[in-house]
N, C-alpha and C positions, 0 to 999 in steps of 0.2 A: 615708592609707589608712583612717582611722577612718570616713570616709563612703562609701568605696567599696563596692560591693555585692559582695564577693569571693565570697560562698557562692553567690549567684545566678549569678555568673560561671561558677563550677564545674559549677552545674546545667545552665546554658545553652549552654557552649561545646560539649559533645558534639552538642547538637541543632543548632547552627549548622553543625557539620561535616556533619551529616546532610543539611541543605539544599544545600551545596556537592557532596555525593557524588552526590545525586540528579541534579544537572545536569552532572555530569561525563561525558565521552565514553569509551567503551571504546578500548582499545589491543590490538588482536589478540585481543579476549576475554578478556584478561588483567587489565583493569581496573587497570592499574598506577597510574593517577591516583588512582583511588578508595583504594587501599591508602595512598597517600602522604598524602592528606587525612585519612583516619582515623588515621594513625599520627601526624601532625603534631598533630592536635587532641587526642588523647589524651595524648601526651607533654606538650603544652603544660599540660593539666590537672594532670598529676603535678608539674610545675615550680611551678604556682600553689599546689598543696597543700603542697608542701615550703616555700614561702614562708610559708604560713598557719601551718605548724607553728612556723617560725622565729620569727615575730612573736607566737606565742600565749603568753599569760601563765598559765604553770602553777601560780603561786602563789595564784591564786583559784579558787573553785568556781563562781563566776557564769558564766553564758552569755555568750560573746563574739561579737563581728562580727553581732550581732542585726540582722535586718532584719524589718520589719513593714510589711505594706500591706494595707489593706481589700480584701477580694474579694467576698464575699456579705455586705453590710453587716448588722450585728447578729447575725450568726451565725458566719461562718467568715473568719478573717484568714490571709493568706499570712504565716508567721512562721517564720523559721529563724535557727539559732545554733548554736554549739558549745561543748563543755566538754572536760575532758581526757580523757573516754570517748570521745566521738564523732569527735573529730579523728583518732585512730588509724585508724578504720575507713574514714575518708575517703581517708586516706593509702593504706591497703591497696587500696581499689578504684581509685585512680588509678594505682598501680603495677601492678596485675594487667592491667588493661584493654589498654595498650600492649603488653605482652608477648604477650596473646592475639592481637593484630592481627598481631604479627609471626610468631607461630606457625603463622598461616593458611597462609602461603607458597602452596604448591602443593596443600594438602590439600583446599581447597574451591574446585571449579572451577564448580560450579553456582550461578548467581545470587549471585555474590560480593558485588556491589554491595548487594544485599538483606541478605545476612549481616553485612557491615560496618555497615549502618544499624541492624541489630537489636542489634549489640554496643555501639554508640554510645547508643542510646536505653536500653539496659539501665544503662549506666554513669551516665547522667543520672539515672535514677530511684533506682538504689541511692544515689547521693549524696543525693539528697532525703531518703530514709529516714534517713540519719544525722544530718541536720540539722534535721529537722522539728521545731518546738516548738509545733505545733497538731495535735490528734488526728485532725482531718479530713485535714489536708495529709498527715499521716503515712500515714493509711490509703489515700490516692490513690496515694502513691509506692510504699507497701508492696504494694498490689495490682497497680498498673501493671507492677511488675517481672515478674509472672507472664508477662505477654503476649509480650515479646521472647524469654523462655526457653521459653515454649510453642511459638513459631514456630521456635526454633533446633532444638529436638528434632524437631518434627514435619516440617520441611522437609528438613533437612540431616542427620537421624539414620540409624540403621541400618534394618535390614529391619522390626522391629517399633516404628518410630517413631511411628506414629499411635497404637498401643495406649499407649505410654509417655507421650507427650505429654498425651493426654488423662486418663491415671491421675495424672499430676503436677498437672495443672491442676484436676481435681475434689477431689483429696485437699486441696490447699491452699486452694481456694476455699471448701470447705464450712465449714472452721473459721472463715474470714475473714468470713463473713456474721454469724456470732454475735458476733464483734468489733465489726462495724458497728453492731449493734443495742445493744451495750454502750456504744459511743461516743455514740450518740444518747441513751441513758439517762443518761449522765453529764452531758450538756447539759441534760437536762431535770431532773436533781437540782441540779446547781451553777449552771447559766445560762452556762456557759462550756466551750470545748475548748481553752483556752490552758493548755499544759502548766505553765508557771511559776505562773499563778494557781492551778491545781489543786493544786500542791505547797503553796502557802501556804493555801489553803481546806481542804484535806482532804477526804476523801470519807466519808460517814457510815458507821459500823461496819456498820449492818444491811445496806447494799447491797454491801460490799466482797466477800463469797464469791462471790455469783453474778456479779459484774462480773470478779472474778479468773478464774473458770472460763471466761468468754466470751473472755477475752484469751489465757487458755492454750490453748484449743481451736485458735486460729490459730497461736500460737507453737511449740506442741508439734508440729505437723505439720511446720512449716517447719524446725525444729531439725535433724533429725527426732528426736523421741523415740519409744522402744519404747511401744506396738506400732504406732504410725502412721507407720512407717518404711519400710515395704514400696515405696513409690513411688520411693525414692532409688536402690536398685540399677538398677531398670529404666531409670530416667532417665539415670544415668550410663553405662549399657552402651550405650544407643542414641544418646546425644548425641555430635556430633563432640568432638574433643579441646578445642577453645576453649570450647565448652558446657560440658563437664565441669568445666573451671578455674574458670569464673565461677560455677557452682553450688556447687562445693565451696568455693572460696576466699571468696566474698562473700555468695552469696545465704543460705547457711545461717547466716550471721552476723548477719543481720537479726533473726533471731528471738531469738538470744542477747542481742543489743542491746535488743530489746524487752522481754524479762525484766527487764534492769537498770533501763530508763527508765521502764517502766510498771508491770509486776507489783510490783516492789518499792517503786518511787517512789510510785505512787498507792494501793496496797492493802497497807499494811504488816500490818495485822491478818490478812488472808487469807493472805498470803504466809507469815506465822508458822504460821498453822493448816494449811496444806497442804505444810509442809516434809516431813513423813513420806512423802506421796505423791511428792514430787520425788526424795527419797533412793531410795525403791523403784525407780521407774522408770528412775533414772539408773544404779543399780546392775545391774538387769537388762539395760540397754542396754550397759553396759561389759563385763559377762560373757558374755551370750547372743550378741551380734553379734560379739564377738571369736572365740567358738567356732565361730560360722557362718563367718567370715572363713578360719579354718583349713581349712574343706572346699571352698573355692572352686578352681575351675580357670580361671577367666577373671579376669585381672589386674585389670581395671576393677571387677568386682564385689567383688573382695577388698579394693581400696582404699575402695570405697563403703561397705562393712560397716565398715571401720575408721574411716572418718569418723563413723558413728553412735556407736561407741564413743569416740572422742575427744570428741564433742559431749555423751556422757553426763558425761564429765569436767566440761565446761563447766557444765552445769545443776547438777551436784553443787556445784561451787565457788561459784556464784552464790547458791546457797540455803543455803550455811553462815553466809551473812550476817556474815561477818568480813572484815577489811580484807586479810587474807592470801588468803582463798577468791576474794573478788571480783576482786581484783587478778590472782591467778592465772588466773581464768577469762578476764578480758580478754586477759592475756599469751597464753593457750592458744589464743584464737580468732585472734590475730593470727599466731602461730606456725603453727597449723594452716592458715591461709589461704595462707602461703608454702609449707609442705611438701606439703599435699595438691595445691595447684596444680602443684608440681614433679612430684610422683609421676605425676599424670595426663598431664603433657607428656612424661615419660620413657616412658610407656607409647605415647603417639602417635607418638614417635620410632621406635620398633620396628614398631609397627603399620603406619607408612607406608612400611617396608621390605618387611615381610612379610605384611601384611593379615591378620593373627591376633594374637588377645589371649590364646590358649591357653597356659597356663604350660607344658604338656607339649611344645609345638612349640619351646621354646628349651632352652638349656642350653650351657654352654661358651662363651658369646660374649665372655668377658673376653680371649680370646685375639684376637679380631677387633675388638672394640671397647673398648679399655683406657680411653679418655677418659669414654665412656659409662658404664662400670663404677665408675670414681671418683665421678661426680656421683650416680649412684643409690645408691651406698653412703652418701653424705653425707645424703641425703634419706631413706634407710631408717633411719639412725641418729637422725635428727630425728624420725621418726615413733614410735620407741620411747622417745624422750626420754632419750637418752644424755648424760651431763653434757658441757658443751661444745657443746650445741645449744641453740637457743630451746625445743625440746619439753620439755626438762628443767626449765627454769625454771617454765613455767606448771603442769605436773603437780606439781611439788615444793610450790609455794605452795597449790595446791589441797589437797593431801594434808596440809599443815600446817593449813590451816583446817578440814578434815575431822575431823582428829585432836582439834582444840579442841572439837569439837561431839559426836563419837561415836567411840569407838575401834573399835567394830564396823563401822561403816559405812566408815571409812577403811581398815580392814584388807582388807574385801571389794574396795574400790575399787583397793587396790594389786595385788591379783591381776590386774586388768586390765592393769596395766603388764608384768607377766611374759607374759601372753597375748600382748600386742602384739608383745613382743620374738620370741615363737615364730612368729606368722603372718608378720610382715615379714622376720625372717632367713631363714625357710624359703622364702619367695618369692625373696628374693635368691640363695640358694643354688641354688634350681632353674633360675632363669633365667641366672645369671651363671657359676657354677662347673660342674665336671663336665667330661665329655667332649663334644666337639662331634659329636653323633650325627647331626643333621640337615644333610645336605650343602648344602640350600638356604640355610643360615645363611652359608655361606662368602662369598656374594656381597654380604652386608650391608656397608655403610660406616660408618666411625665418625662421631661428631657433626660436623655441618656448622657453618659460622661462625655462621649465626643461631641455631642450637640452643645452640652454645656460650654465646653472649651471653645468651639467655633464661635457661637454667638457672643460670648463675653469677649473674645478676641476683637471682635467688631464693636461691642457696647462700650468698652473701656475707652477707645479713642473718640467715639461719638460724645461721651460725656467730658472726657479730659479736655478735648479741643474746644468743647463748648464753654468751659469756664477758663481755659488758658489757651486761647488761639495764637499767642506770640510766636511759637516755633514754626508754624507754617507761615504767618504772615511775614516775620523776619527773613524767611527763606526766600519768599517771592518779590519782596519789596523792591529791591534794587533793580531786578530784572524788569519789573512792571514799570518803575519809573524810566528806566532807559527806553522801553518800548514805546511809551507816551511821548517822550523826547523826540525819539527817533521818528515817530509818526508826525509829530508837528513839524519838524525841520524838514522831511521830506515833502510835506503838504505845502510848506511855504515855498520851497524850491520849485515844486510843480507849478504853483501860482505864478511866481516869477517867470518861469518859462513860458507859460501860457500867455502872460501880458506881453511877453517880449515877442 
């Protein structure tokens, strides 16, 4: 297996599935064969990624399964590889994609083949992001991922889908133009865009601040950080359920991964300089968007604002620049990917039955949907970080790292945990408990078999990693320690060069 291009296979397999789907025939306009092809390909990718995790050597920080091919000679090489950080995001991507395809069921009837194509193309590009080891290749995958999500929102979204799709696209594209200029500048300064070589060479201190800001302009929008977060609630509300799941579970994590791989790895001095800015924006995101979530009457909007708050914890943890903080941030991203995906799927379950996301339309459904009430409770508790769920591990480690750096910052961030409990438990109370006032709700049926499978596929890891986080922590530990050591070494070198 050492010579087998396993990472390229993970990237290309969804695209091969796309080719098969494009040539499949419809079956009574239900496109059953297209669904089976998409499901088979995505599930096969998940199995391959599990095998990749199984044979991955977590004891070394070096990139593994590296593949390198010349593309534009003398400028760009196709280079991919994984370390302990990136492999977990590949696993998350390949887990979420088949669940999205299963969830489609009867909710998408218009151009279903095209919808499945968009999902598979999105999977291919997202996997490419997490294993790219060349800045240009990373940029192409990173920005290419906007296109299928733009189409998913714009074609299969709600009434304001065109507005939301263009807002999503323009917000995210604007910052990325600056990142492209920064990548070209890095090539001009160092003569390479190879990430491994850039780690060894380092980037001159005098260029770091401006380059850091250029990358930050892209990552901040896609995270999203306050105040450039306003595209996210609109995108979530208008996107179909599967689109919201992909957006919350994976696309938001690409920016967090970018902060780890590039902002800290390539620009240590600038990262140290801009730590106060990150702390400020993260704390505002945690507190402000939590308060906004408390005021929401649309379930999707509430969960969207909660995502901004949770990603505020992620950016805070990353820039504590401690092993606990960064490990917690990675764990939080994986946990949030599972929990947020499940919450949006739970909203999709009742929306499919009642065609409403208004919280006031519901109440008392525990008596008619007990199985649904149980799984929603698990993910609600995961979202507030209750001990015994994966959400607790990530938030706890982040706060430990934050307390090491600043008692004040950590104390303010802790208020976000309290606010999360407030808006999530209030949502659960209003939807699940109380009297069954709306007679239309009596026609609702409990979870179907495919819905049970999807939600428990997410619920089991949320509980398992809440009690036993060791597999994830052991995977990232060596890579995180190396990232911090490399950061400190480069920071010291830049200080010496500046003094000299």
